[in-house]
MIGU-129700 format. One line per field, with one value per atom (N, C-alpha, C, O, CB): residue in one letter; residue number from 1; x, y, z; chain. Coordinates in steps of 0.001 Angstrom, whole numbers, plus 500000, padded with zeros to 6 digits. Glycine has a CB too. Layout:
<zamars>
resn: c(a	...)
resi: c(NUM	...)
east: c(X	...)
north: c(Y	...)
up: c(Z	...)
chain: c(A	...)
</zamars>
This chain:
<zamars>
resn: c(m	m	m	m	m	l	l	l	l	l	f	f	f	f	f	l	l	l	l	l	l	l	l	l	l	i	i	i	i	i	i	i	i	i	i	c	c	c	c	c	s	s	s	s	s	c	c	c	c	c	k	k	k	k	k	d	d	d	d	d	k	k	k	k	k	p	p	p	p	p	i	i	i	i	i	g	g	g	g	g	i	i	i	i	i	s	s	s	s	s	i	i	i	i	i	k	k	k	k	k	v	v	v	v	v	f	f	f	f	f	h	h	h	h	h	q	q	q	q	q	n	n	n	n	n	g	g	g	g	g	r	r	r	r	r	l	l	l	l	l	k	k	k	k	k	f	f	f	f	f	s	s	s	s	s	s	s	s	s	s	s	s	s	s	s	a	a	a	a	a	f	f	f	f	f	v	v	v	v	v	i	i	i	i	i	d	d	d	d	d	k	k	k	k	k	d	d	d	d	d	t	t	t	t	t	i	i	i	i	i	y	y	y	y	y	h	h	h	h	h	g	g	g	g	g	a	a	a	a	a	f	f	f	f	f	i	i	i	i	i	e	e	e	e	e	y	y	y	y	y	f	f	f	f	f	q	q	q	q	q	n	n	n	n	n	g	g	g	g	g	r	r	r	r	r	t	t	t	t	t	r	r	r	r	r	f	f	f	f	f	y	y	y	y	y	g	g	g	g	g	s	s	s	s	s	y	y	y	y	y	n	n	n	n	n	n	n	n	n	n	g	g	g	g	g	k	k	k	k	k	k	k	k	k	k	q	q	q	q	q	g	g	g	g	g	v	v	v	v	v	l	l	l	l	l	l	l	l	l	l	e	e	e	e	e	y	y	y	y	y	d	d	d	d	d	s	s	s	s	s	l	l	l	l	l	g	g	g	g	g	n	n	n	n	n	l	l	l	l	l	l	l	l	l	l	t	t	t	t	t	k	k	k	k	k	m	m	m	m	m	s	s	s	s	s	i	i	i	i	i	i	i	i	i	i	d	d	d	d	d	s	s	s	s	s	w	w	w	w	w	d	d	d	d	d	k	k	k	k	k	l	l	l	l	l	y	y	y	y	y	i	i	i	i	i	a	a	a	a	a	v	v	v	v	v	y	y	y	y	y	y	y	y	y	y	d	d	d	d	d	d	d	d	d	d	s	s	s	s	s	g	g	g	g	g	r	r	r	r	r	i	i	i	i	i	l	l	l	l	l	r	r	r	r	r	v	v	v	v	v	g	g	g	g	g	k	k	k	k	k	i	i	i	i	i	k	k	k	k	k	n	n	n	n	n	k	k	k	k	k	k	k	k	k	k	s	s	s	s	s	d	d	d	d	d	g	g	g	g	g	v	v	v	v	v	w	w	w	w	w	k	k	k	k	k	s	s	s	s	s	y	y	y	y	y	h	h	h	h	h	e	e	e	e	e	n	n	n	n	n	l	l	l	l	l	e	e	e	e	e	v	v	v	v	v	s	s	s	s	s)
resi: c(1	1	1	1	1	2	2	2	2	2	3	3	3	3	3	4	4	4	4	4	5	5	5	5	5	6	6	6	6	6	7	7	7	7	7	8	8	8	8	8	9	9	9	9	9	10	10	10	10	10	11	11	11	11	11	12	12	12	12	12	13	13	13	13	13	14	14	14	14	14	15	15	15	15	15	16	16	16	16	16	17	17	17	17	17	18	18	18	18	18	19	19	19	19	19	20	20	20	20	20	21	21	21	21	21	22	22	22	22	22	23	23	23	23	23	24	24	24	24	24	25	25	25	25	25	26	26	26	26	26	27	27	27	27	27	28	28	28	28	28	29	29	29	29	29	30	30	30	30	30	31	31	31	31	31	32	32	32	32	32	33	33	33	33	33	34	34	34	34	34	35	35	35	35	35	36	36	36	36	36	37	37	37	37	37	38	38	38	38	38	39	39	39	39	39	40	40	40	40	40	41	41	41	41	41	42	42	42	42	42	43	43	43	43	43	44	44	44	44	44	45	45	45	45	45	46	46	46	46	46	47	47	47	47	47	48	48	48	48	48	49	49	49	49	49	50	50	50	50	50	51	51	51	51	51	52	52	52	52	52	53	53	53	53	53	54	54	54	54	54	55	55	55	55	55	56	56	56	56	56	57	57	57	57	57	58	58	58	58	58	59	59	59	59	59	60	60	60	60	60	61	61	61	61	61	62	62	62	62	62	63	63	63	63	63	64	64	64	64	64	65	65	65	65	65	66	66	66	66	66	67	67	67	67	67	68	68	68	68	68	69	69	69	69	69	70	70	70	70	70	71	71	71	71	71	72	72	72	72	72	73	73	73	73	73	74	74	74	74	74	75	75	75	75	75	76	76	76	76	76	77	77	77	77	77	78	78	78	78	78	79	79	79	79	79	80	80	80	80	80	81	81	81	81	81	82	82	82	82	82	83	83	83	83	83	84	84	84	84	84	85	85	85	85	85	86	86	86	86	86	87	87	87	87	87	88	88	88	88	88	89	89	89	89	89	90	90	90	90	90	91	91	91	91	91	92	92	92	92	92	93	93	93	93	93	94	94	94	94	94	95	95	95	95	95	96	96	96	96	96	97	97	97	97	97	98	98	98	98	98	99	99	99	99	99	100	100	100	100	100	101	101	101	101	101	102	102	102	102	102	103	103	103	103	103	104	104	104	104	104	105	105	105	105	105	106	106	106	106	106	107	107	107	107	107	108	108	108	108	108	109	109	109	109	109	110	110	110	110	110	111	111	111	111	111	112	112	112	112	112	113	113	113	113	113	114	114	114	114	114	115	115	115	115	115	116	116	116	116	116	117	117	117	117	117	118	118	118	118	118	119	119	119	119	119	120	120	120	120	120	121	121	121	121	121	122	122	122	122	122	123	123	123	123	123	124	124	124	124	124	125	125	125	125	125	126	126	126	126	126	127	127	127	127	127	128	128	128	128	128	129	129	129	129	129	130	130	130	130	130)
east: c(420075	420563	422032	422283	419598	422913	424313	424479	423827	425361	425340	425621	427092	427783	425014	427624	429004	429167	428491	429671	430094	430339	431871	432663	429727	432199	433592	433858	433206	434015	434718	434911	436351	437372	434717	436336	437591	437519	436492	437725	438532	438478	439758	440892	438336	439484	440492	440300	439158	440447	441375	441208	440490	440745	442523	439583	438795	437881	437420	439649	437561	436625	435538	435652	437369	434481	433428	434104	435093	432169	433475	433973	433221	431990	433768	433891	433288	433075	433982	434231	431885	431615	431020	430385	430734	431209	430493	429679	430147	431399	428374	427408	426946	426517	426205	427010	426547	425670	426117	427767	424511	423545	423304	423203	422122	423219	423090	421801	421371	424305	421203	420058	420539	421747	419437	419640	420086	420703	421505	419000	420348	420953	422437	423081	420002	422890	424273	424429	425494	425018	423366	423383	423192	422514	422326	423817	423770	422302	421580	424700	421914	420572	420584	419675	420000	421621	421640	423090	423888	420848	423445	424755	424747	424122	425595	425449	425532	426745	427473	424353	426943	428058	427341	426191	429219	428064	427580	428745	429905	426599	428382	429452	428743	427522	430130	429537	429043	429574	430755	429474	428689	429046	428271	427052	428698	429096	428489	427440	426329	427794	427772	426934	425781	425004	426377	425590	424478	425040	426117	423949	424284	424706	423943	422713	424512	424645	424050	424443	425606	424541	423438	423755	424110	423490	422542	425152	425667	426241	427129	426713	425754	426202	425251	424153	427459	425599	424743	424292	425034	425517	423006	422579	421904	421304	421572	422054	421399	420750	421386	422386	419508	418840	418540	418192	417542	418681	418602	417534	417266	419949	416966	416095	416929	418136	415232	416335	417086	417677	418638	416188	417163	417661	418877	419467	416592	419260	420383	420113	421020	421267	418895	418549	418367	418036	417255	418574	418344	416940	416149	418913	416523	415195	415039	414080	414926	416018	416029	417457	418439	415494	417530	418855	418598	417671	419465	419398	419294	420496	421537	418092	420356	421477	420986	419876	422346	421832	421628	422673	423802	421697	422166	423081	422837	421791	422894	423849	423724	422437	421747	423857	422151	421050	419663	418687	420949	419608	418277	418437	419425	417714	417395	417408	417399	416714	416174	418115	418209	418209	418388	419472	417993	418143	417080	415898	419391	417446	416505	416586	417670	416775	415389	415293	414556	413472	414579	415185	414662	414213	414923	415700	412982	412487	412250	411646	411112	412711	412575	411817	411788	413867	411202	410637	411693	412835	409489	411337	412317	412795	413695	411725	412236	412767	413704	414246	411708	413901	414789	414059	414740	415882	412741	411992	411837	411508	410608	412041	411836	410342	409546	412423	409953	408635	408310	407339	408479	409222	409029	410356	411433	408410	410180	411292	410822	409871	411874	411433	411054	412111	413227	410775	411812	412813	412458	411378	412746	413303	413149	413390	414456	414116	412355	412498	412933	413899	411176	412224	412556	413138	414343	411293	412425	412995	412065	410892	413244	412526	411756	410397	409396	412545	410274	409016	408083	406887	409294	408738	407913	407373	406171	408779	408343	407909	408792	410016	407886	408163	408928	407946	406730	409573	408464	407810	407931	409020	408407	406787	406812	406435	405541	405763	407112	406843	406675	407617	407978	405520	405253	405278	404760	403934	405839	406040	405356	405133	407542	404981	404483	405663	406813	403457	405346	406341	407236	408365	405648	406636	407421	408130	408702	406497	408102	408864	408062	408594	410056	406825	405950	405539	405333	404707	405398	404986	403465	402675	405338	403106	401638	401067	400023	401407	401796	401331	402489	403591	400499	402225	403214	402473	401429	403865	403055	402452	403342	404501	401199	402773	403527	403078	401884	403402	404034	403727	404156	405333	404332	403210	403543	403128	401994	402833	404033	403730	403155	402218	402796	403755	403429	402049	401515	403504	401430	400138	400115	400841	399046	399320	399192	398745	397868	398316	399367	399108	398919	399690	400303	397876	397655	397188	396706	398938	397331	396830	397848	399028	396505	397408	398253	397937	396801	397936	398901	398743	398844	399821	399763	397754	397825	397991	397424	396561	398721	399051	398448	398541	400662	397841	397218	398079	399021	395747	397724	398533	398690	399737	397961	397692	397741	398390	398359	396281	398999	399714	398865	399382	400681	397473	396639	396849	397188	395289	396657	396842	395458	394603	397782	395274	393996	394339	393448	393067)
north: c(112499	111330	111577	112526	110866	110738	110851	109979	108940	110433	110374	109628	109502	110518	110295	108346	108155	107460	106470	107395	107987	107409	107258	108191	108365	105980	105675	105339	104435	104528	105969	105804	105210	105679	107221	104211	103551	103643	103286	101978	104090	104341	103767	103824	105852	103256	102877	103675	103893	101423	104156	104970	104267	103101	105424	105007	104497	103394	102738	104074	103118	102040	102658	103788	100789	101848	102333	102540	101904	101249	103468	103794	102873	102873	105343	102143	101281	102154	102891	100017	102087	102808	101922	100912	103917	102272	101723	102721	103805	101139	102362	103371	102984	101846	103524	103898	103719	104943	106086	103535	104707	105749	105417	104250	105741	106421	106252	106888	107926	106879	106253	106834	108071	108243	105759	108933	110048	109650	110399	110948	108430	107982	107386	106858	106891	107533	107050	105667	105307	107152	104832	103462	103404	104229	102647	102397	102126	101859	101075	100886	102571	102447	101584	100784	103850	101756	101070	100905	101819	101903	099773	099556	098737	097680	098890	099249	098595	098979	099909	098907	098203	098619	098961	098587	097401	099667	100134	100528	100529	101321	100854	101514	102606	102570	100497	103654	104848	104788	104517	106170	105045	105220	106472	106603	103914	107353	108589	109228	109549	108254	109398	110000	109115	109554	111353	107925	107071	106077	105500	106261	105923	104994	103712	103729	105543	102586	101281	100339	099991	100694	099981	099098	097769	097271	098969	097139	095873	095166	095697	096033	094024	093308	093337	093874	093849	092810	092720	094064	095042	092027	094128	095371	094855	093781	096297	095710	095497	096741	097792	095041	096730	097854	097465	096315	098240	098482	098194	099085	100213	098353	098540	099261	100169	099958	098292	101165	102093	101354	101866	103252	100148	099332	098504	097805	098469	098585	097948	096563	095944	097879	096083	094758	094895	095976	094162	093830	093866	093944	093204	092696	094813	094999	094238	093491	096469	094446	093810	093348	094010	094770	092189	091651	091072	090283	090484	091457	091031	091412	091794	091526	091307	091642	092247	091983	090413	093042	093574	093002	092662	095121	092919	092600	093614	093605	091147	094543	095597	096399	096668	095063	096769	097624	096954	097621	098595	095635	094980	093972	093250	094236	093990	093002	091646	091421	093176	090706	089385	088408	088798	089229	087093	086103	086065	085981	086268	086123	086065	087358	087856	084856	087907	089096	088689	088108	090287	089017	088584	089845	090849	087747	089752	090918	090446	089399	091502	091197	090926	091957	093125	090755	091588	092604	093175	092716	092025	094158	094861	094025	094470	096140	092804	091874	090837	090013	091237	090866	089928	088689	087775	089490	088601	087456	087586	088683	087347	086587	086577	086702	085895	085338	087666	087985	087364	086633	089445	087724	087354	086909	087470	088529	085896	085538	085575	084867	084178	086372	086540	086025	086546	087973	085077	084478	085112	084850	082798	085890	086613	085626	085015	087832	085460	084573	085347	084968	083835	086413	087209	088528	088711	087446	089427	090576	091135	090764	091590	091962	092335	092881	092549	093428	093678	094250	093271	093509	095397	092087	091249	089951	089689	090842	089169	087826	087382	087372	086753	087001	086415	085499	085627	087577	084622	083769	084372	084692	082344	084500	085096	083978	083178	086365	083929	083057	083977	084697	081980	083986	084780	083931	082814	085477	084400	083658	084377	085584	083494	083633	084222	084511	084284	083339	085051	085412	084169	084333	086120	082967	081769	081073	080000	080745	081675	081101	080138	079636	080386	079877	078973	079666	080879	078530	078983	079463	079753	078896	078445	080936	081286	081135	080510	082726	081745	081746	081671	082119	082925	081065	080871	081135	080540	079401	082076	082300	083065	083347	082989	083411	084066	085518	085816	083337	086392	087792	088142	087993	088711	088638	088975	090402	090768	088007	091247	092681	093331	094124	092872	092973	093594	093194	093858	095146	092123	091686	090178	089459	092091	089676	088292	087607	088094	088011	086394	085738	084221	083601	086005	083652	082163	081764	082590	081390	080501	079899	080074	079782	078401	080541	080795	079633	079161	082253	079176	078222	078864	079534	077144	078620	079154	077997	076930	079990	078160	077095	077536	078675	076853	076525	076791	076163	075419	076223	076487	075886	074427	073905	076227	073755	072218	071749	070555	071589	072687	072429	072046	071596	071393	072222	072003	073043	074179	071944	072694	073652	074071	073217	073019	075325	075698	076446	076878	076544)
up: c(736705	736137	735600	734859	735033	735986	735470	734240	734136	736565	733299	732079	731940	732021	730843	731738	731445	730133	729853	732527	729295	727928	727803	727940	726725	727527	727353	725897	725373	728266	725253	723795	723483	723985	723064	722671	722186	720643	720067	722706	719999	718614	717822	718297	718424	716675	715687	714502	714096	715340	713877	712688	711558	711258	712215	710935	709810	710095	709161	708783	711399	711708	712626	713101	712408	712843	713769	715208	715574	713835	715945	717257	718261	718269	717584	719049	720122	721364	721751	720474	722003	723139	724240	723937	722800	725460	726598	727253	727600	727568	727446	727933	729284	729477	726989	730265	731619	732034	731930	732586	732469	732944	734447	734823	732068	735248	736715	737194	736690	737464	738162	738930	739708	739866	739934	740197	740972	742245	742803	741228	742768	744013	743781	744687	744667	742486	742264	741778	741278	743471	741906	741435	739950	739338	742123	739398	737949	737546	738163	737568	736464	735892	734609	734388	735584	733774	732426	732051	732254	731286	731515	730980	729693	729607	731998	728716	727404	726677	727024	726571	725618	724680	723328	723097	724483	722484	721161	720324	720738	721290	719155	718251	717567	717413	717154	717119	716449	715048	714828	717179	714083	712690	712215	712323	711815	711693	711131	712114	711690	709750	713334	714423	714831	715678	713985	714322	714632	715806	715657	713251	716921	717901	717689	717650	719301	717549	717300	718490	718697	715891	719205	720415	719904	718965	721441	720526	720146	721376	722043	719055	721658	722871	723991	723850	723343	725056	726322	726816	726734	727470	727362	728024	729308	729363	727088	730336	731654	732077	731995	732729	732535	733113	734564	734834	732308	735569	736912	737610	737197	737518	738642	739517	740426	740537	740334	741075	741913	743105	743679	742388	743540	744567	744150	744974	745037	742833	742431	741832	741276	743532	741939	741291	739809	739321	741892	739088	737629	737297	737883	736961	736363	735780	734480	734284	735546	733584	732294	731978	732312	731207	731322	730831	729405	729221	731850	728433	727162	726311	726845	726624	724929	724107	722796	722334	723859	722234	720886	719919	720274	720899	718579	717496	716426	715778	716965	716218	715294	715393	714410	713983	716658	716974	717180	717521	715922	716965	717238	718387	718520	715929	719188	720353	719788	718791	721335	720351	719868	721082	722235	718990	720732	721724	722782	722447	722332	724067	725158	725934	726236	726064	726261	727110	728347	728281	726390	729557	730784	731540	731591	731570	732137	732865	734369	734601	732167	735298	736674	737506	737117	737206	738633	739515	740442	740432	740328	741234	742084	743248	743961	742610	743499	744400	743827	744564	745033	742530	741846	741297	740831	742793	741324	740820	739315	738864	741508	738519	737134	736797	737278	736552	736006	735545	734205	734011	735471	733275	731897	731197	731396	731157	730397	729493	728121	727790	729796	727259	725882	724927	724913	725607	724174	723237	721860	721332	723203	721315	720081	718952	718875	720003	718030	716888	715625	714962	716632	715309	714105	714562	714392	713189	715104	715639	716763	716799	714527	717625	718833	718342	718977	719734	717283	716848	716126	715957	715961	715686	714770	715489	715533	713500	716043	716585	717659	717527	715509	718763	719880	720689	720549	720821	721491	722389	723837	724313	722287	724474	725891	726875	726598	726049	728005	729089	730303	730637	729278	730975	732128	733387	733373	731983	734435	735737	736828	736726	736099	737962	739135	740014	739639	739815	741277	742191	742722	743186	743333	742607	743096	741966	742155	743808	740779	739674	738790	737799	740221	739119	738339	737100	737142	739137	735972	734718	734808	735206	733601	734440	734337	732942	732756	734787	731891	730574	729659	729976	730300	728444	727378	726065	725798	727415	725216	723978	723028	723332	724173	721835	720837	720713	720719	719529	720601	720291	718972	718644	721241	718117	716710	716471	716782	715680	715913	715728	716930	716840	714607	718150	719488	719971	720859	719411	719424	719911	720136	719449	718936	721061	721230	720019	719307	722290	719737	718447	718705	719437	717420	718085	718207	719572	720347	717892	719864	721116	722206	722018	720933	723327	724553	725488	725518	725270	726235	727276	728669	729004	727117	729488	730852	731801	731564	731214	732830	733791	735161	735617	733886	735735	737058	738145	737870	737127	739404	740515	740506	740890	741783	740083	740011	738720	738420	740101	737921	736681	735524	734501	736890	735655	734613	733584	733915	735055	732316	731222	730588	730356	730125	730333	729686	728466	727735	730611)
chain: c(A	A	A	A	A	A	A	A	A	A	A	A	A	A	A	A	A	A	A	A	A	A	A	A	A	A	A	A	A	A	A	A	A	A	A	A	A	A	A	A	A	A	A	A	A	A	A	A	A	A	A	A	A	A	A	A	A	A	A	A	A	A	A	A	A	A	A	A	A	A	A	A	A	A	A	A	A	A	A	A	A	A	A	A	A	A	A	A	A	A	A	A	A	A	A	A	A	A	A	A	A	A	A	A	A	A	A	A	A	A	A	A	A	A	A	A	A	A	A	A	A	A	A	A	A	A	A	A	A	A	A	A	A	A	A	A	A	A	A	A	A	A	A	A	A	A	A	A	A	A	A	A	A	A	A	A	A	A	A	A	A	A	A	A	A	A	A	A	A	A	A	A	A	A	A	A	A	A	A	A	A	A	A	A	A	A	A	A	A	A	A	A	A	A	A	A	A	A	A	A	A	A	A	A	A	A	A	A	A	A	A	A	A	A	A	A	A	A	A	A	A	A	A	A	A	A	A	A	A	A	A	A	A	A	A	A	A	A	A	A	A	A	A	A	A	A	A	A	A	A	A	A	A	A	A	A	A	A	A	A	A	A	A	A	A	A	A	A	A	A	A	A	A	A	A	A	A	A	A	A	A	A	A	A	A	A	A	A	A	A	A	A	A	A	A	A	A	A	A	A	A	A	A	A	A	A	A	A	A	A	A	A	A	A	A	A	A	A	A	A	A	A	A	A	A	A	A	A	A	A	A	A	A	A	A	A	A	A	A	A	A	A	A	A	A	A	A	A	A	A	A	A	A	A	A	A	A	A	A	A	A	A	A	A	A	A	A	A	A	A	A	A	A	A	A	A	A	A	A	A	A	A	A	A	A	A	A	A	A	A	A	A	A	A	A	A	A	A	A	A	A	A	A	A	A	A	A	A	A	A	A	A	A	A	A	A	A	A	A	A	A	A	A	A	A	A	A	A	A	A	A	A	A	A	A	A	A	A	A	A	A	A	A	A	A	A	A	A	A	A	A	A	A	A	A	A	A	A	A	A	A	A	A	A	A	A	A	A	A	A	A	A	A	A	A	A	A	A	A	A	A	A	A	A	A	A	A	A	A	A	A	A	A	A	A	A	A	A	A	A	A	A	A	A	A	A	A	A	A	A	A	A	A	A	A	A	A	A	A	A	A	A	A	A	A	A	A	A	A	A	A	A	A	A	A	A	A	A	A	A	A	A	A	A	A	A	A	A	A	A	A	A	A	A	A	A	A	A	A	A	A	A	A	A	A	A	A	A	A	A	A	A	A	A	A	A	A	A	A	A	A	A	A	A	A	A	A	A	A	A	A	A	A	A	A	A	A	A	A	A	A	A	A	A	A	A	A	A	A	A	A	A	A	A	A	A	A	A	A	A	A	A	A	A	A	A	A	A	A	A	A	A	A	A	A	A	A	A	A	A	A	A	A	A	A	A	A	A	A	A)
</zamars>
C-alpha cells in the first residue's frame, strides 16, 4: 500500500494536509483532507474510499474529525447500497436507507448507538410497506 501526504503550513496555525492512500495495484484507495494540531490528525472535509477497480466505495465528509452530513456506500459495480444521514454524530444517531441492486429502497430506519432503533420500514417489490 502506498501512502502520499501533502503538507501546507502557515506559521502558528494548524497544518493543512491532503491524504492519499493507494492500493497495491496503484489505484487510489482513500483520499481526504485534514489538519494537524500538536501531532493529532483531524480529518476535515470530503473523503472518498475506492475499490481496487477504481469505483467509489464510500463518500462522505468530516467536520473537525467527526463524520457529518450524508455518507454514501456503494458496491463494487457502482450501485448505491446505503445512504446514511447523520443527525447527531456517527456513533450516536443517524437515519439509514438501504437499497437493492436496481436502486429501489429496501429498508429505512434509525440507528442509535450503533444499533437499530425504533420502527423500521421495509419496502417490497410492489412498494407495500411493512
